[in-house]
C-alpha positions in Angstrom: -64.0 47.7 -16.5 -66.7 49.8 -18.3 -66.8 52.2 -15.4 -62.9 53.0 -15.8 -61.5 55.6 -18.5 -58.8 53.8 -20.2 -56.3 56.3 -18.5 -57.2 54.8 -15.4 -57.1 51.2 -16.2 -53.4 51.9 -17.7 -52.4 53.6 -14.4 -53.1 50.8 -12.6 -51.4 48.4 -14.6 -48.5 50.3 -14.3 -48.7 50.6 -10.7 -48.9 46.7 -10.8 -45.9 46.7 -12.6 -44.2 49.1 -9.9 -45.3 46.8 -7.2 -44.1 43.8 -8.8 -40.6 45.8 -9.4 -40.9 46.6 -5.7 -40.5 42.8 -4.8 -38.2 41.8 -7.8 -35.4 45.4 -6.3 -36.2 43.8 -2.7 -35.4 41.1 -3.2 -31.6 41.2 -4.8 -30.7 44.1 -2.8 -31.5 42.2 0.5 -29.6 38.7 -1.4 -26.7 41.2 -2.5 -26.1 43.4 0.6 -22.6 42.9 2.1 -23.3 41.2 5.5 -20.5 42.1 7.6 -21.3 45.9 6.9 -24.7 45.1 7.7 -23.5 43.8 10.9 -21.1 46.9 11.7 -24.0 49.2 10.9 -26.5 47.2 13.5 -24.0 47.3 16.2 -23.9 51.3 15.7 -27.5 51.3 16.5 -28.8 51.9 12.8 -32.5 50.7 13.1 -33.1 50.2 9.8 -29.8 47.5 9.5 -31.4 45.9 12.6 -34.5 45.4 10.9 -32.6 44.0 7.9 -30.7 41.5 9.9 -33.7 40.7 11.2 -35.3 40.2 8.0 -32.1 37.9 7.2 -32.0 36.0 9.4 -35.0 34.2 8.7 -34.2 34.1 5.0 -36.9 31.3 4.0 -39.4 33.3 5.3 -38.1 36.6 3.7 -38.3 35.0 0.3 -41.7 33.6 0.7 -43.1 36.7 1.4 -41.1 38.6 -1.4 -42.0 35.8 -3.9 -45.9 35.6 -3.2 -46.1 39.1 -3.5 -44.4 39.0 -7.0 -45.8 36.1 -8.3 -49.5 37.2 -7.6 -49.1 41.0 -8.6 -47.1 39.5 -11.7 -50.6 37.1 -12.4 -52.8 40.0 -11.7 -51.1 42.2 -14.1 -51.6 39.3 -17.0 -54.9 38.9 -16.3 -56.0 42.8 -15.9 -54.0 43.5 -19.2 -55.9 40.9 -21.1 -59.3 42.2 -19.7 -58.2 45.4 -21.1 -57.7 43.8 -24.3 -60.9 41.6 -24.1 -63.0 44.5 -23.5 -61.9 47.0 -26.4 -60.9 44.5 -29.1 -63.3 41.6 -28.2 -61.7 37.6 -28.6 -59.9 39.0 -31.4 -56.8 36.0 -30.7 -54.4 38.9 -32.7 -55.0 41.3 -29.9 -54.9 38.9 -26.9 -51.9 37.8 -28.5 -50.3 41.2 -28.8 -51.6 41.8 -25.4 -49.6 38.9 -23.6 -46.5 39.6 -25.4 -46.8 43.5 -24.4 -47.4 42.5 -21.1 -44.5 39.8 -20.9 -42.3 42.8 -22.0 -43.3 45.0 -19.6 -43.0 42.8 -16.6 -39.5 41.4 -17.6 -38.0 44.8 -18.2 -39.6 47.0 -16.0 -40.9 44.3 -12.9 -37.9 41.9 -13.3 -34.7 42.8 -15.1 -34.1 46.5 -14.5 -35.0 46.3 -10.5 -32.6 43.8 -10.0 -30.0 45.4 -12.0 -30.7 48.1 -9.6 -30.8 45.9 -6.5 -27.6 44.3 -7.1 -26.0 47.6 -8.0 -26.8 49.4 -4.5 -27.9 47.1 -2.5 -27.4 49.1 0.9 -29.7 52.0 -0.4 -32.6 49.7 -1.2 -32.3 47.3 1.3 -32.4 49.4 4.3 -35.4 51.4 3.1 -37.1 48.1 1.9 -37.1 46.8 5.4 -39.9 49.0 6.2 -42.2 47.7 3.9 -40.8 43.8 4.2 -41.3 43.8 7.7 -45.0 44.6 8.2 -45.7 42.8 5.3 -43.7 39.6 6.8 -46.4 39.6 9.5 -49.2 40.1 7.5 -48.8 37.3 5.1 -47.3 35.0 7.5 -50.0 32.6 7.1 -49.6 32.3 3.4 -45.9 32.3 3.8 -45.9 29.7 6.4 -48.5 27.3 4.4 -46.1 27.7 1.5 -42.9 26.9 3.2 -44.4 24.1 4.9 -45.0 22.3 1.2 -41.2 23.7 0.3 -39.5 22.4 3.5 -41.4 18.9 2.5 -40.4 19.0 -1.3 -36.6 19.5 0.4 -36.7 16.4 2.8 -38.1 14.2 0.0 -34.8 15.4 -1.9 -32.6 14.7 1.1 -31.7 18.6 0.8 -31.2 20.6 4.1 -32.9 23.8 4.0 -30.4 24.9 7.2 -26.7 24.0 6.6 -24.6 24.9 8.9 -22.8 28.1 8.6 -20.1 28.9 6.8 -17.1 30.4 7.9 -14.5 32.3 5.9 -11.1 30.7 5.8 -8.1 32.5 5.9 -7.2 32.8 2.4 -11.1 33.9 1.5 -10.5 37.0 4.0 -7.3 37.4 2.7 -8.6 37.7 -0.7 -11.7 40.1 0.8 -9.3 42.4 2.3 -7.3 42.6 -1.2 -10.8 42.9 -2.9 -11.4 46.4 -0.8 -8.8 48.5 -2.5 -11.0 51.9 -2.6 -12.4 51.1 0.6 -9.1 50.7 2.7 -6.1 52.6 3.0 -3.2 51.3 1.1 -1.2 50.7 4.4 -3.8 49.6 6.3 -4.4 46.8 3.5 -0.5 45.9 3.5 -0.9 45.3 7.5 -3.4 42.8 7.3 -2.5 41.4 4.1 1.2 40.9 6.3 -0.8 39.2 9.2 -2.2 37.1 6.9 1.1 35.6 5.6 2.4 35.1 9.0 0.4 32.3 9.5 3.1 30.5 6.9 6.2 31.7 8.8 8.7 30.8 11.8 10.8 32.2 13.7 14.1 31.1 11.2 12.6 33.3 8.3 12.7 36.6 10.2 15.5 36.1 12.8 19.0 37.9 12.0 21.4 34.8 11.2 24.1 33.6 13.1 26.7 35.2 10.9 25.8 39.0 11.4 25.0 38.2 15.3 26.9 41.4 17.1 28.1 39.7 20.4 30.4 40.4 22.9 33.0 37.7 23.6 33.5 38.2 27.7 37.3 36.3 27.1 38.3 40.1 25.0 40.3 42.2 27.0 38.6 45.3 28.1 39.7 47.8 25.6 38.4 45.7 22.8 35.0 45.3 24.5 35.1 48.8 25.2 35.6 49.6 21.5 32.7 47.5 20.6 30.3 48.9 23.3 31.3 52.5 21.8 30.3 51.6 18.4 27.6 49.3 18.7 24.5 50.2 16.8 22.0 48.3 19.1 21.1 48.7 22.8 21.5 45.0 23.6 24.0 42.3 23.1 24.3 38.7 23.4 27.4 38.0 25.5 29.2 34.6 25.0 32.3 32.3 26.3 34.9 32.0 23.9 31.9 30.2 21.5 29.0 31.8 20.2 26.7 28.6 21.1 28.1 29.1 24.9 26.1 32.4 25.6 25.9 34.0 29.3 23.4 36.0 29.1 22.4 39.7 27.6 24.0 42.6 28.3 22.0 46.3 28.4 24.4 48.8 26.5 22.9 51.6 28.7 23.5 49.9 32.2 27.2 50.6 30.8 27.1 54.0 29.8 28.2 55.8 32.8 31.1 53.3 33.1 32.2 54.1 29.8 32.4 57.5 30.0 35.1 57.7 33.2 36.5 54.6 32.0 35.9 52.0 35.0 34.1 49.4 32.9 35.4 45.8 33.8 34.7 42.6 33.0 33.2 41.4 36.0 31.1 44.6 35.8 29.7 43.2 32.7 29.3 39.8 34.3 27.1 41.2 37.0 25.3 43.4 34.9 23.8 40.3 32.4 20.4 39.1 31.9 19.1 35.4 31.6 19.3 35.0 28.0 15.9 33.9 26.5 15.8 31.2 23.9 13.4 30.6 21.1 13.4 26.5 19.3 13.8 27.5 15.5 10.6 26.3 14.2 8.4 28.2 16.2 5.3 30.1 14.4 6.0 33.5 14.6 2.5 34.1 16.2 3.1 31.7 18.8 6.3 33.4 19.5 4.8 36.7 19.2 2.3 35.6 21.9 5.6 34.2 23.8 6.9 37.4 23.5 4.2 39.2 25.4 3.5 36.7 28.0 7.4 36.4 28.8 7.7 40.3 28.8 10.9 39.5 26.4 11.9 41.6 23.3 15.0 39.6 22.2 15.3 36.0 21.9 18.2 33.7 20.7 17.0 30.9 18.3 18.4 27.6 19.0 17.9 24.5 16.9 17.4 21.3 18.2 20.8 20.5 19.0 21.0 23.9 21.3 23.1 25.6 18.2 22.6 29.0 18.0 21.3 30.3 14.6 20.2 33.7 15.2 18.8 36.5 17.0 15.1 37.4 16.9 13.6 40.8 18.3 10.6 42.0 18.5 11.3 44.9 16.0 11.9 42.3 13.3 8.3 40.7 14.0 7.1 44.1 14.1 8.4 45.0 10.5 7.5 42.0 9.0 3.7 43.1 9.2 4.3 46.9 9.3 7.0 47.5 6.8 10.4 48.4 7.7 11.7 51.3 9.9 13.6 54.1 8.9 16.2 53.4 11.5 18.9 51.0 10.2 22.3 50.0 11.2 24.8 51.9 9.2 26.3 48.6 7.6 23.0 47.4 7.1 21.1 46.3 3.9 17.7 47.6 5.0 17.7 50.2 1.9 18.5 47.7 -0.8 17.1 48.9 -4.2 17.4 48.2 -7.6 20.1 50.3 -9.5 19.6 52.8 -12.6 20.9 49.5 -14.6 18.0 47.3 -13.1 20.6 45.2 -11.0 21.7 45.4 -7.1 24.2 43.4 -5.3 23.2 42.0 -2.2 24.7 40.0 0.5 24.0 36.2 0.3 23.3 35.9 3.8 20.2 37.8 3.5 17.1 36.1 4.3 15.0 35.4 1.2 11.8 37.2 2.7 13.6 40.6 3.2 14.6 40.4 -0.9 11.1 39.5 -1.7 10.0 42.4 0.4 12.3 45.1 -0.4 12.9 44.5 -4.5 9.3 43.2 -4.9 10.6 39.6 -6.2 9.1 36.7 -5.8 11.8 34.2 -4.8 10.8 30.8 -3.3 10.3 30.4 -0.2 9.8 27.1 1.2 13.3 25.4 1.2 16.5 27.5 2.2 15.9 30.5 4.5 18.5 32.8 2.5 19.9 33.6 -1.3 23.6 31.5 -0.3 21.2 28.6 0.4 19.0 28.8 -2.5 22.1 29.4 -4.8 23.6 26.1 -3.0 20.5 24.0 -3.1 19.9 24.8 -7.1 23.7 23.7 -8.0 23.9 21.2 -5.2 27.7 22.8 -4.8 29.6 25.5 -3.9 30.3 27.3 -7.2 34.2 27.9 -8.1 33.3 30.3 -10.6 31.0 33.0 -11.4 27.5 31.3 -12.7 24.1 32.9 -13.1 21.1 31.1 -11.9 17.3 32.7 -13.2 14.2 32.6 -10.9 11.0 34.0 -11.6 11.7 38.3 -12.3 15.3 38.3 -11.9 18.3 36.5 -12.5 20.9 35.8 -9.5 25.0 35.9 -10.5 27.6 34.9 -8.1 29.9 37.6 -7.3 32.0 36.3 -4.5 32.5 33.0 -3.1 34.7 31.3 -0.2 35.1 28.2 1.4 31.7 28.2 2.8 29.7 29.4 0.6 28.6 32.4 -1.4 29.2 35.4 0.2 27.5 38.2 -2.5 25.5 38.2 -5.5 24.0 40.2 -8.4 20.6 40.8 -8.5 19.3 41.5 -11.9 15.8 42.2 -13.0 14.1 41.0 -16.0 10.8 41.1 -17.6 7.8 38.3 -16.9 7.0 35.9 -19.9 3.5 36.0 -19.1 
């Protein structure tokens, strides 16, 4: 100590605090770094990312070398500051106490708290460069790390704690939350598609199908002029063909096959029958993901949804599934309610047979989806009867007012927005 000037001693002390700060900032950044982002960088060939990932794959040793380095340097700093105080002020208890307080404050602020806050704020920018130093240190201090970890593992065994638990996997809800949290890093449309994919886990084909009441189909028993007019005015390119009753579906008719016959007026009932393709039936409780795979494997784009009694419930197309994932397309039938939106007065009149999922998506509502599939079904479930007069029901975010009723149920209803009470 006598051979070193005061400025050199202080410089050494500052260097020790900086080294301790390096271990603190490296520890926090290594533990806080995004593992998914790190894997992505490593797969792209980033050497620093590969080195960092290799260090994190042996977390026990990594923490060992960081904590050994940090505690050894902090201990040396405390001893060195005490030696400086003793050299200049002797064994004065006040001087030694003040020196101990100052070095403790310096360690907390400059070697612990500040570096860890910075490491948590910028984990990737710090962890990757820090791996250049930690990697050789891990090799150099391996004997000390091994010796320390041996005692640590023994203590954990006595406490019946498994130091190597099974790798945790993110659940669908956790991944969904992860996607929602990445708002600044992901385009809004991409985020919406990913969230919709997770939501499809709970969706069945009867949630997305066009209901029976809205199916446009050909009755083979109609006269040819009626059928010809229906084909000319039809919006779809494929129509189910049935014999007298919708449950007796004969097949699917591709309208493009009749275009030249429609032009020259030579279309006949027999020609339609000969052009039919075999109908593709879908059980009503099939999950959407499963049905998407079935569409792909069976090379189909349209299916007839049936219940357990083979009653036709609706029609499902590939477009229905894709729209649920990416949003509705601009192409819609002229008489459809695809452009359903709130009016200036905060209300809208809708067909009561509209699926609740569509209303939720188009009007940003939260109508319950765990029961009936349509607005008509929801109203009837709530009232336990077909209303014989205009009644109103309140749900979260809107009031539903019955507008038109017939013997079979509610035909139309007016939805009115209400402000949330939360």
